[in-house]
N, C-alpha and C positions, 0 to 999 in steps of 0.2 A: 503493500501499500504506501501510495505518496503522500508525503506532509507536505503542508502549505510551506513556504519560504516567504519570507517577510524583510523587506530593505526599509529601514528606518533612518537612512541617511541624513532625510532631510526634515528630522523631527525634533524639538526642543530637548529630547531626555539624552540626545548625545554629548551637550554639550552642559545641562543642568542634573548634576546627581539627586538632587530631591525629586525626581522625575524618574527614579531605578529604583525599583523593590526587589525584594526577594519573597516568592511566595507558596505555598504547599498547597499544593488538593490533593480529596479523596480520590479523586479518580486520574485516569492518563487524560491531558491535554493537551489537544495538538494546537502546533505552533499558528499563529493569528488568528487563536480563537480570544474573542472580547471577553473580559474577565470582569466579574466582580469581585471586589477588595471588599474582605471582611475585618474582623478582629487580629489584632497582633498575638498572637501565642506564642510561649516559650518552646521552641523544637523540640527540645527533649533536656535530659538532665545534666549535660554537659554544658548547656548553654547556647544562648544564638535564639534570637526571634524572629518569626516570619509571619506574614501576614496568611490564612486562611484565604484562600482564592478558590473560586468557581466559574464554570460559563456561564455570561450573561444571560439575562431571559432576553425573550421578544419585546422589542421596544426597546430596550435596554440605550445607556447615554454615550458608549463607546470610549469611556475613558480610559481606561486600560485594556493591555493587548499582550498575550505570552508571545516572548521573543525564543527562539531556539537557544539553549545553551551553546557554549564554544563548541565541546563533544559531549557526547551521549556517555551515560553510565552504564550501558554493557558492551559486551568487546564488539559486536555489531557495529554500534554506531563510532567506538573511536577507530573502529579501521575505515569508515567512510566519513570522509570532511564533508559530504554532500548531506544538508540539511533534509530531505528528502527522505533521507533512509532513518530518520529516529524522531521520536516524539519526544516530548512532559511526560516522566512516569510517576504515577501517585506516591506521593509520600517524600517524593525529590525535591529539591529547588526547585524554581519555575524563576527564570526571568521576568520579571513585570514590569512595562513600561505604562508612564501614564502620556496620553496624547493630550494634547490642550491645542485651541484652535489655530489654524494655519498649518498645524504637521504635514505632514505630506509621507504616504507610506506605498511602498510598492507590494502587492500580493499576488498571489498565483491562484488560478481557480480553486484549486483547493479548499483555499480559505470560504468559498462562498458556498452557498448552497447550489446552484445552477449558474452557467456561464452568464453575466451579466452583459452581454452584447448589446442588447438594447436600452439599458439602464443610464441614466444620468445620475442618479444617486445611489447612495446605500444605506440599508440599515441591519439592523443587528435583528437575526433569527432566533428561535426558540434553543438553538445549539450551540450559542455562541457566536457560530458562523455568520458570515456577511449574506445577503441577499438582495440583489438589486431592486430598484424602484425607481419613479419618476417624480417623488414629492418630494419638493426643493426642503422640508423642512428636515427631512434623516439626516442623521449626523457626518455622513460622509458625501462629496462630491466628486461623480469619476471626471477626471480630468484627461486620461487619454490612456494608452496602452503602451506598453515598450518590450523590448527583448533583453533579456540578461543573459550573460553567459552562466551557466550552473553545470560542474565539472564537463563533460563534453558535450553538451546540451546547449539550444537556445531554447530559453523558456519564457513564453510570452506572461506578462505581468501586466496589473492596474494601476493605476496611480489614482492613490485616492487623497483626496485634501479635507480634514477635519473641519467641521464648520462650526 
């Protein structure tokens, strides 16, 4: 199964440390999933705090997104440098980023419930994935598509701006 690729190079979280969080979920969370940030909890007896996170519900505000960690937790994910081959495992730290108005992300079709080709906006679906729409008040405006190199392939992405 392929997993979502997200490029956030044009987001405030790249330069503002306060927009970067660590989260723990009770279920596997795919890259690019829009999240709900819960309470901060003690990770374990050795210390460390993380936010409890879960996939956002339909119509969510899309303020937080799961981003793939640099390497995965199992051997397969460490062998492949390609984020399409691993996801964020339940109970393991997840890189959570805050999106603010004006941020632009690139996201592959796996981050959507369906190909948003006929859409000009995007909103959050019940699974925390994005779904295309034509409603101007939705949290993302679809600006364009773009192709990026991932591994040895060219992968199509959609560029979304947080409204």
